[in-house]
C-alpha positions in Angstrom: -40.2 -154.6 37.2 -36.3 -154.1 37.3 -33.9 -152.2 35.5 -32.2 -153.5 32.6 -28.9 -155.0 33.4 -26.0 -153.6 31.7 -22.6 -155.3 31.2 -20.0 -153.2 33.0 -15.9 -153.9 34.3 -17.1 -153.6 38.2 -19.7 -155.5 39.0 -20.5 -155.4 43.0 -24.1 -157.8 43.7 -23.3 -157.8 47.1 -22.1 -154.8 49.7 -18.7 -155.8 51.1 -18.1 -156.7 54.4 -15.2 -157.1 56.9 -14.7 -158.4 60.5 -13.4 -155.5 62.6 -11.5 -156.7 65.8 -10.4 -153.7 68.3 -6.9 -153.4 68.9 -7.8 -151.9 73.1 -8.2 -154.4 75.5 -9.7 -153.4 78.5 -9.1 -155.9 81.4 -11.6 -154.7 84.3 -14.4 -154.9 81.5 -13.4 -158.2 80.5 -13.4 -159.7 84.1 -16.9 -157.5 84.4 -18.4 -159.6 81.6 -16.9 -163.1 82.9 -18.6 -162.2 86.3 -21.7 -161.3 84.9 -22.1 -164.5 83.0 -21.0 -166.4 85.7 -23.9 -164.6 88.0 -21.2 -163.4 90.5 -21.3 -159.7 92.0 -17.6 -158.5 92.8 -19.2 -155.9 95.2 -19.7 -156.4 98.9 -21.5 -154.0 101.0 -21.1 -153.5 104.6 -23.9 -152.1 107.1 -23.1 -148.7 108.6 -23.1 -148.7 112.5 -25.8 -146.3 113.9 -24.2 -142.5 114.3 -23.3 -141.5 117.8 -25.7 -138.9 119.1 -23.1 -136.3 119.5 -22.6 -136.7 115.7 -26.2 -135.8 114.9 -26.1 -132.7 117.4 -23.2 -131.5 115.8 -24.4 -131.5 112.6 -27.4 -129.6 113.6 -25.4 -127.2 115.1 -23.2 -126.8 112.0 -26.4 -126.2 109.8 -27.8 -123.8 112.5 -24.5 -121.5 112.5 -24.6 -121.6 108.5 -27.9 -120.4 108.6 -27.1 -117.5 111.0 -23.8 -116.7 109.1 -25.6 -116.6 105.6 -28.2 -114.1 107.3 -25.5 -111.9 108.5 -24.0 -111.9 105.3 -27.2 -111.1 103.5 -27.9 -108.1 106.0 -24.2 -106.7 105.0 -25.0 -106.9 101.4 -28.1 -105.1 101.4 -27.2 -102.3 103.5 
């Protein structure tokens, strides 16, 4: 059941629509979208060389020193 139609000066049967065109242009975003459409990736990955054994040993020493220093600091704060 429909409501009765009354005469009116302001008839709007359909909602008004508009086309919004943004003013901001992001060149990098546009380039990325074009690359996605083309199926190309702008990123190139290089394999990292294996670390020298001396670098691994140095990292262990640094971690060991941090642990010892934090234990000394904890002992001085508590006492």
